[in-house]
Every structure is written in C-alpha cells, then in structure tokens.
C-alpha positions as CSV (number, residue, x, y, z in Angstrom):
1,M,12.7,4.2,-31.6
2,P,9.9,6.9,-32.0
3,E,11.7,10.2,-32.0
4,R,9.6,11.8,-29.3
5,F,9.9,8.9,-26.8
6,H,12.8,8.3,-24.6
7,G,12.5,5.0,-23.0
8,V,12.3,1.2,-23.6
9,T,10.4,0.6,-26.8
10,R,9.4,-2.8,-28.4
11,R,7.5,-1.7,-31.4
12,N,6.5,-4.5,-33.7
13,F,3.6,-4.4,-36.2
14,L,2.6,-7.9,-36.1
15,K,0.9,-10.3,-38.6
16,G,-1.6,-12.2,-36.5
17,A,-4.8,-14.0,-37.5
18,G,-6.7,-12.4,-40.4
19,A,-9.4,-9.9,-39.6
20,T,-12.3,-12.3,-40.5
21,A,-11.1,-14.9,-38.2
22,A,-10.4,-12.3,-35.5
23,L,-13.9,-10.9,-35.7
24,A,-15.3,-14.3,-35.1
25,T,-13.1,-14.9,-32.2
26,F,-12.9,-11.6,-30.4
27,M,-15.9,-9.4,-31.1
28,P,-18.3,-8.9,-28.0
29,V,-20.5,-11.9,-27.3
30,H,-23.7,-10.7,-25.5
31,S,-24.7,-14.1,-24.2
32,A,-21.8,-15.0,-21.9
33,L,-21.1,-18.6,-21.9
34,A,-18.8,-18.9,-18.9
35,Q,-19.6,-21.4,-16.4
36,D,-20.5,-19.1,-13.5
37,N,-21.3,-16.1,-15.7
38,Q,-18.8,-13.9,-13.8
39,L,-16.2,-11.5,-14.6
40,E,-13.3,-11.2,-12.1
41,I,-11.2,-8.1,-12.4
42,F,-8.1,-7.7,-10.3
43,S,-6.6,-4.2,-9.6
44,W,-5.3,-1.9,-7.0
45,W,-8.0,0.9,-7.6
46,A,-9.6,1.0,-4.1
47,G,-11.3,3.7,-2.3
48,D,-11.1,7.1,-4.0
49,E,-9.7,5.5,-7.2
50,G,-12.5,3.1,-7.3
51,V,-15.0,5.7,-8.6
52,A,-13.6,5.5,-12.1
53,L,-13.5,1.7,-12.1
54,Q,-17.1,1.6,-10.9
55,A,-18.1,3.8,-13.8
56,L,-16.6,1.2,-16.1
57,F,-18.2,-1.7,-14.3
58,D,-21.6,0.1,-14.7
59,L,-21.1,0.5,-18.4
60,Y,-20.2,-3.3,-18.7
61,K,-23.3,-4.1,-16.9
62,E,-25.4,-2.1,-19.3
63,N,-24.0,-4.2,-22.2
64,W,-23.9,-7.5,-20.4
65,P,-26.5,-7.3,-17.5
66,D,-26.4,-11.0,-16.7
67,V,-22.7,-11.1,-15.8
68,E,-21.8,-10.8,-12.1
69,I,-18.7,-8.6,-11.7
70,V,-16.2,-9.7,-9.0
71,N,-14.1,-6.7,-8.0
72,S,-10.9,-8.3,-6.6
73,V,-9.1,-5.1,-5.4
74,V,-6.0,-5.1,-3.2
75,A,-5.4,-1.6,-1.8
76,G,-1.9,0.0,-1.8
77,G,-0.3,2.9,-3.7
78,S,1.1,2.2,-7.1
79,G,0.1,-1.5,-6.9
80,I,2.8,-2.6,-4.4
81,N,0.6,-5.0,-2.5
82,A,-1.5,-6.0,-5.4
83,R,1.4,-7.2,-7.5
84,A,2.6,-9.5,-4.7
85,V,-1.0,-11.1,-4.4
86,L,-1.2,-11.3,-8.2
87,K,2.0,-13.2,-8.5
88,T,0.9,-15.7,-6.1
89,R,-2.3,-16.3,-8.0
90,M,-0.9,-16.4,-11.4
91,L,2.0,-18.7,-10.5
92,G,-0.5,-21.0,-8.6
93,G,-2.7,-21.4,-11.7
94,D,-5.5,-19.2,-10.4
95,P,-5.6,-16.2,-12.8
96,P,-8.4,-13.6,-12.6
97,D,-10.1,-12.9,-15.9
98,S,-8.0,-9.8,-16.4
99,F,-5.8,-7.7,-14.2
100,Q,-4.3,-4.3,-14.0
101,V,-0.6,-3.9,-15.0
102,H,1.6,-1.1,-16.1
103,A,2.5,-1.0,-19.7
104,G,6.2,-1.4,-20.5
105,R,8.7,-3.5,-18.6
106,E,6.4,-4.4,-15.8
107,L,4.0,-6.1,-18.3
108,I,6.7,-7.5,-20.7
109,D,9.3,-8.8,-18.2
110,T,6.9,-10.1,-15.6
111,W,4.1,-11.9,-17.6
112,V,5.0,-11.9,-21.3
113,V,8.4,-13.5,-20.8
114,A,6.9,-16.0,-18.4
115,D,4.3,-17.0,-21.2
116,R,1.3,-16.3,-19.0
117,L,-0.7,-14.1,-21.4
118,Q,-2.6,-14.5,-24.7
119,D,-1.5,-12.5,-27.8
120,L,-4.2,-9.8,-28.5
121,T,-3.0,-8.9,-31.9
122,P,-6.3,-10.4,-33.6
123,M,-8.3,-8.2,-31.2
124,F,-6.3,-5.1,-32.0
125,E,-6.7,-5.8,-35.8
126,A,-10.4,-6.6,-35.5
127,Q,-11.2,-3.5,-33.5
128,G,-9.1,-1.1,-35.5
129,W,-6.9,-0.4,-32.6
130,M,-3.6,-0.2,-34.5
131,D,-4.9,3.3,-35.6
132,A,-6.7,4.2,-32.4
133,F,-3.6,4.1,-30.1
134,S,-0.4,6.0,-30.6
135,D,2.8,4.4,-31.9
136,E,4.5,5.1,-28.7
137,L,2.0,3.3,-26.6
138,I,1.7,0.3,-28.9
139,D,5.5,0.0,-28.4
140,L,5.2,-0.4,-24.8
141,I,2.7,-3.4,-24.9
142,S,4.4,-5.3,-27.8
143,T,7.2,-7.8,-28.4
144,D,8.3,-9.5,-31.5
145,E,5.7,-12.2,-30.7
146,G,2.5,-10.2,-30.1
147,I,0.5,-7.4,-28.5
148,W,-0.2,-8.3,-24.9
149,S,-2.5,-5.8,-23.1
150,V,-5.2,-3.2,-23.8
151,P,-4.2,0.3,-22.6
152,L,-6.8,2.1,-20.6
153,T,-5.0,5.2,-19.3
154,I,-2.2,7.6,-19.9
155,H,-1.1,9.2,-16.7
156,R,1.5,11.9,-16.2
157,S,4.0,11.4,-13.4
158,N,5.8,14.7,-13.3
159,V,3.1,17.1,-12.0
160,N,3.5,19.8,-9.3
161,W,0.2,20.6,-7.6
162,Y,-0.5,23.7,-5.6
163,R,-3.3,26.1,-4.6
164,P,-3.1,29.5,-6.5
165,D,-4.7,31.4,-3.6
166,V,-1.9,30.1,-1.2
167,L,0.9,31.2,-3.6
168,E,-0.9,34.6,-3.8
169,D,-1.1,34.9,0.1
170,L,2.6,34.0,0.3
171,G,3.5,36.6,-2.4
172,I,4.7,33.9,-4.8
173,D,4.2,34.8,-8.4
174,G,3.9,31.2,-9.6
175,P,5.1,27.6,-9.2
176,P,8.9,27.1,-9.4
177,S,10.1,26.4,-13.0
178,T,13.4,24.9,-11.6
179,W,14.5,23.3,-8.3
180,A,16.8,26.2,-7.8
181,E,13.8,28.5,-7.7
182,F,12.1,26.1,-5.3
183,M,15.0,26.4,-3.0
184,E,14.9,30.1,-3.1
185,M,11.3,30.3,-2.0
186,A,11.2,27.3,0.4
187,P,12.8,29.0,3.5
188,A,10.2,31.9,3.4
189,I,7.5,29.2,3.2
190,Q,8.8,27.4,6.2
191,D,8.9,30.7,8.1
192,Q,5.2,30.9,7.6
193,G,4.8,27.5,9.4
194,M,4.0,25.6,6.1
195,T,5.7,22.7,4.5
196,P,7.1,23.7,1.2
197,L,6.7,20.2,-0.4
198,S,4.7,17.4,1.0
199,V,5.6,13.7,0.5
200,G,4.2,10.5,1.9
201,T,5.1,6.9,2.2
202,N,8.2,5.4,0.5
203,W,6.8,5.0,-3.0
204,T,5.8,8.6,-3.1
205,V,9.4,9.7,-2.3
206,Q,10.5,7.4,-5.2
207,H,8.0,9.1,-7.4
208,L,9.4,12.5,-6.4
209,W,12.9,11.2,-7.2
210,E,12.1,10.3,-10.7
211,S,10.9,13.8,-11.4
212,V,14.1,15.3,-9.8
213,A,16.2,12.9,-11.8
214,L,14.4,13.8,-15.1
215,S,15.2,17.5,-14.3
216,V,19.0,16.7,-13.7
217,L,19.5,14.2,-16.5
218,G,17.1,15.1,-19.2
219,P,15.1,12.5,-21.2
220,E,18.1,10.9,-23.1
221,K,20.3,10.3,-20.0
222,W,17.2,9.2,-18.0
223,A,16.6,6.5,-20.6
224,A,20.3,5.6,-20.6
225,L,20.1,4.7,-16.9
226,F,17.8,1.7,-17.9
227,N,19.3,0.6,-21.2
228,G,22.8,0.0,-19.7
229,E,24.4,3.1,-21.3
230,L,24.7,5.1,-18.0
231,S,25.9,3.7,-14.7
232,F,23.9,4.5,-11.6
233,T,27.2,5.4,-10.0
234,S,28.2,7.9,-12.8
235,E,28.6,11.5,-11.9
236,D,25.4,12.3,-13.7
237,A,23.4,9.8,-11.8
238,L,25.1,10.8,-8.5
239,E,23.9,14.3,-9.1
240,T,20.3,13.2,-9.0
241,W,20.7,12.1,-5.4
242,R,22.5,15.3,-4.4
243,A,19.6,17.3,-5.9
244,M,17.1,14.9,-4.1
245,D,18.9,15.6,-0.8
246,D,18.6,19.3,-1.2
247,V,14.9,19.0,-2.1
248,L,14.1,16.7,0.9
249,E,15.4,19.4,3.3
250,Y,12.1,21.3,2.5
251,T,9.7,18.4,3.0
252,N,8.0,16.5,5.8
253,I,10.3,13.5,5.3
254,D,11.7,13.6,8.9
255,E,8.3,14.2,10.4
256,D,5.3,12.2,9.5
257,A,5.9,11.3,5.7
258,A,6.2,7.5,6.4
259,S,2.6,7.3,7.7
260,L,1.0,9.3,4.9
261,S,-0.7,7.8,1.9
262,W,-0.4,9.7,-1.4
263,Q,-3.8,11.1,-0.8
264,Q,-2.9,12.4,2.7
265,A,0.2,14.0,1.1
266,T,-2.0,15.6,-1.4
267,D,-4.4,16.7,1.3
268,R,-1.7,18.8,2.8
269,V,-1.8,20.9,-0.3
270,A,-5.5,21.0,-0.5
271,N,-5.8,22.0,3.2
272,G,-3.2,24.7,2.9
273,D,-0.7,23.0,5.2
274,A,1.8,22.4,2.4
275,V,2.4,24.5,-0.7
276,F,3.5,21.9,-3.3
277,N,3.1,18.3,-4.0
278,V,4.7,16.3,-6.8
279,M,2.3,13.5,-7.7
280,G,0.9,11.8,-10.7
281,D,-2.4,13.2,-12.2
282,W,-4.5,10.6,-10.4
283,A,-4.2,13.4,-7.8
284,A,-6.4,15.5,-10.2
285,G,-9.1,12.8,-10.1
286,Y,-8.9,12.7,-6.4
287,M,-9.2,16.4,-5.9
288,I,-12.1,16.8,-8.4
289,E,-14.1,13.6,-7.6
290,T,-13.4,13.2,-3.8
291,L,-12.5,16.7,-2.5
292,E,-14.8,18.5,-5.0
293,L,-12.3,21.1,-5.8
294,T,-12.5,23.1,-9.0
295,P,-9.4,22.7,-11.3
296,G,-7.8,25.9,-12.3
297,E,-9.4,27.8,-9.5
298,E,-9.1,25.8,-6.2
299,F,-6.1,23.9,-7.3
300,N,-3.6,24.3,-10.2
301,W,-0.7,22.5,-11.7
302,A,2.6,22.8,-13.5
303,A,5.3,20.4,-14.7
304,S,7.4,19.5,-11.8
305,P,10.4,21.9,-11.6
306,G,13.0,21.5,-14.4
307,T,10.8,19.3,-16.6
308,D,8.7,21.7,-18.6
309,G,8.3,20.4,-22.0
310,H,8.8,16.8,-20.7
311,F,6.0,14.3,-20.1
312,M,6.9,11.5,-17.8
313,M,4.3,8.8,-18.7
314,L,2.8,5.7,-17.5
315,S,-0.2,3.6,-18.7
316,D,-2.5,1.2,-16.9
317,S,-3.4,-1.7,-19.1
318,F,-5.3,-5.0,-18.9
319,P,-4.1,-8.3,-20.5
320,L,-5.9,-11.7,-21.1
321,P,-4.2,-14.5,-19.1
322,N,-3.9,-17.9,-20.3
323,N,-7.0,-20.0,-19.4
324,P,-9.0,-17.3,-17.7
325,P,-12.0,-18.7,-15.8
326,H,-14.6,-16.7,-17.9
327,P,-12.9,-16.2,-21.3
328,E,-15.8,-14.6,-23.2
329,N,-16.5,-12.2,-20.5
330,A,-12.9,-11.3,-20.2
331,R,-12.8,-10.6,-23.9
332,N,-15.8,-8.4,-23.7
333,W,-14.1,-6.5,-20.9
334,L,-11.1,-5.9,-22.9
335,T,-13.2,-4.8,-25.9
336,L,-15.0,-2.3,-23.7
337,L,-11.7,-0.9,-22.3
338,G,-10.3,-0.4,-25.7
339,S,-13.4,1.3,-27.0
340,Q,-13.8,5.1,-27.2
341,E,-16.9,4.9,-25.0
342,G,-15.1,2.9,-22.3
343,S,-12.1,5.0,-22.4
344,D,-14.1,8.3,-22.1
345,V,-16.2,6.9,-19.2
346,F,-13.3,5.9,-17.1
347,N,-10.5,8.5,-17.7
348,P,-12.3,11.7,-16.8
349,K,-13.0,10.4,-13.3
350,K,-9.5,9.0,-12.9
351,G,-7.6,12.2,-13.7
352,S,-5.9,10.4,-16.6
353,I,-6.2,11.0,-20.3
354,S,-7.4,8.6,-22.9
355,P,-4.9,6.5,-24.8
356,R,-7.1,6.7,-27.8
357,V,-6.3,9.3,-30.5
358,D,-10.1,10.0,-31.1
359,S,-11.0,10.7,-27.4
360,D,-13.8,13.3,-26.9
361,T,-11.8,15.8,-24.9
362,S,-14.9,17.9,-24.2
363,L,-15.7,15.3,-21.5
364,Y,-12.5,16.0,-19.6
365,S,-11.4,18.5,-17.0
366,P,-9.3,21.5,-17.9
367,Y,-6.3,19.7,-16.3
368,S,-6.8,16.6,-18.5
369,Q,-7.3,18.8,-21.6
370,S,-4.0,20.5,-20.9
371,A,-2.3,17.1,-20.2
372,A,-3.6,15.8,-23.6
373,E,-2.2,18.7,-25.3
374,D,1.2,18.2,-23.6
375,F,1.2,14.4,-24.4
376,R,0.7,15.3,-28.1
377,N,3.6,17.8,-28.0
378,D,6.2,17.3,-25.3
379,T,9.1,14.8,-25.2
380,L,7.9,11.6,-23.6
381,S,9.9,9.7,-21.0
382,G,8.9,6.5,-19.2
383,S,8.2,6.3,-15.4
384,L,10.4,4.0,-13.3
385,V,8.1,3.8,-10.3
386,H,5.1,2.9,-12.5
387,G,6.5,0.2,-14.7
388,I,7.6,1.7,-18.0
389,V,11.4,1.5,-18.0
390,A,12.4,-1.1,-15.5
391,N,11.4,-4.6,-14.6
392,E,9.4,-5.5,-11.5
393,N,12.4,-6.9,-9.6
394,F,14.2,-3.5,-10.0
395,M,11.1,-1.6,-9.1
396,S,10.6,-3.6,-5.9
397,S,14.2,-3.4,-4.9
398,F,14.4,0.4,-5.6
399,A,12.2,0.8,-2.5
400,D,15.1,-0.4,-0.5
401,V,17.5,2.0,-2.3
402,M,15.2,4.8,-1.3
403,S,15.0,3.6,2.4
404,I,18.8,3.6,2.5
405,F,18.8,7.2,1.2
406,I,16.0,8.4,3.5
407,D,17.9,7.0,6.5
408,S,21.4,8.0,5.5
409,R,20.9,11.0,3.2
410,D,24.1,9.8,1.6
411,P,24.1,10.2,-2.3
412,Q,27.0,7.9,-2.8
413,R,25.4,5.1,-0.7
414,A,22.2,5.5,-2.7
415,A,24.0,5.4,-6.0
416,N,26.0,2.3,-5.0
417,A,22.8,0.6,-3.8
418,A,21.0,1.5,-7.1
419,E,23.9,0.2,-9.2
420,A,24.0,-3.1,-7.3
421,V,20.2,-3.6,-7.8
422,A,20.5,-2.8,-11.5
423,K,23.2,-5.5,-11.8
424,Q,21.2,-8.0,-9.8
425,T,18.0,-7.4,-11.8
426,G,19.5,-7.3,-15.3
427,V,18.9,-3.5,-15.8
428,A,22.6,-2.6,-16.0
C-alpha cells in the first residue's frame, strides 16, 4: 500500500498490449466512424456543475467538429439518481459511450466485477499516463486484470467553508481547528441568530459524518472500518456517532435541512445566514463560477475540524463500456479527458484539482492551488460517500443508516445499523 494513502488500494502495473499496437488502436481518430457520429456522455453534472462539463464538450468539438455530443445528465447530488438510471441502462444492454463513476470501490465492485468495462491499459501505455497520474490514483482504478477508467478530477471532501468578514464581525479569530473549538463558539453564533453549521439533504449529512469520523478515528482506523479490521459497533466507531450528535445540535438539521440541496446549504454561508459549511471543493467551483465570489476574500476555507494534514479524496473518472454505440468517439473522449489540456480546461471551473502531475497550476484558483499542495503533502484517505472505500450497495444503504440517526439521534442504533449494512454488503 502506498505509505501516504489510507484506503482500499488495488495497485497493479499491468502488461497489456505493446505500445505500437496500442497506438494503432487508441490514438485519436479525427474522422469518426460511428454510425450516427454521436458521442453520448452520461453524468450527474447538471446545472451549476455543468459549466465545467460544457467547457470539455467545447474542447472536444474543436477537435472533432462533426461529432454530435449527447449530454445525458441525471441531476442529483453525488450521483444518487444517476447511478440508478445508469444501472438500468447498463444491465439492459444500452450503455452510453462513457459515463461518470467514482474511482475506487464504486468503479471496481459495480462495473469491473460485473465484466461490463474494457481494459484501458493499452491506452494508458500509449498516452504515457502511467507517469502522468499518481501511484495512489492508478491504484484506485486498477485490478489484477487491468486499468478501468480515466481519472478526470481530484476532489477534497473535508473542507470547511466560511466568509472571513462574517468571522470578523462575530469576533472569531479563525475557523475552528477541532470540533471542541466549534462547540465553544457555536452558542454565541446562535445568539446572533445565525446557524453555526449548515447542512442539506441526507447525503450532505453523510458527507459531514465522514469528516467528523475522520477527525475521531484518524486515517488508519477510518480505513480499518472498510477493510474488516474495525467493527462499526466498536467503541471507536461508536464515538463517531456521539461526536456527530454533538455537531448536529448546532446545525439546521431539525429545521429545513431535508429540503436543501448542497448548493442551497452552501448559499447559507455565502448569504451570511450560516457561518460554516463542510462540503467538497465543488463548492469552490460553485462559489467562483456561479456566485462570482472571490476566493480568499469573499469566501475562505480550512480543513474540516480535526482533519488538518489529512486529505479525504475522491476522483471522478470515465470508463469505456463493452460495446459502446460509438467506440471511436468514445476513445477520443477518454483521450481528451486524460490529456493535460482537457484536464486543465475542466478542473479550474469545477473547483477540483487535476489528477495529472504536470498540470498548469497557474490556471487554477487560489483555493485549488492550495488543495494541490495539500494533495501532494497530506495523508490521503478515501471518501465513503463518494465511492472510494465502500461498494455501491453499502453507499446506498448508508443513507438509511443516516436517516435512522437523524430521526433517533441514537449513536448505538446508528452503529448497529451500520454494522448490519456492512455485513449484508460484504464490507465487514
């Protein structure tokens, strides 16, 4: 296991087809031969998140102007709705040309194990990508049999967003470095009629929990939850729910959280109605591109409390299904995604950092530049909510665990429910 990464790794340097054959098969073909000359891309990047995807589509059209791009998007935070639609299509023999999937267990245990994807090892070898992407990332998209997707993003999950002017008005010196510090400042924030920490619909609360859990467990025990070494009913794991219960006391969880999208929960901070919001760094893309706020001035960031020096990561990637309807166009799409140009067109608008080691960081916001530095130096842990450390069945069922906890606020019930799900889905 790479020393810096605490999570599920599947590293395998594979010996696929030779580079010469790979070039003939996988290099871009500028005269698309697909029957309808289309390219269908399936994702959950709708609305505000669609800006970055459109920039990538525009770049594709510059290179292959005769191809009609079909943007099959299914809205819903973290891909909850999209994954259900995709599964129906894939199992029904109607795959898109390529689709968004989180690297890690979501990719491997859903689509690779089911033998629904083509091995991209020849493409990686032909394009020089074995050196372009980090070892940790290639681990997450590989098995003993191949490399299965092209990574497009590196996102950070454990980010605490805030407005510096709001902290100054409240007499708060800076964001809390621990949850204990947050608890100390939260009552005074409430006395001012503000929400200390905004949350939204169920998955955003799960997202908050994984940052709380990382602060309680640390990277090694966090990884141990998902490799069978630490029970979800252990005292360590139970403490994550106790801490979560304390944190939720200072949120809008009992008010309107269930009706808020992640953007609306972030808006609470941008509008000055809430002070903090723990959300992935797609929030940076949203605040810069949609809300037109200046990073470092009109909004700021820190690692979520208790996780400084730890980078909870996720990666959006795109595979090549078996029998895609427009195979040449699909391969050209993947080649574009993996290129430096494609990566640096998309990620600055998305709020993510490039997965390539040679990215042009001058194109990125101050937030993304700081995130890139942290990614190089921090201890890495995989996100649960965004597919790295657990299979899709566990991820889906964990929403029920969170519902049980939100309704009962009983740490033991939540721990018992999580352990039952872990056993049912093969995580434990």
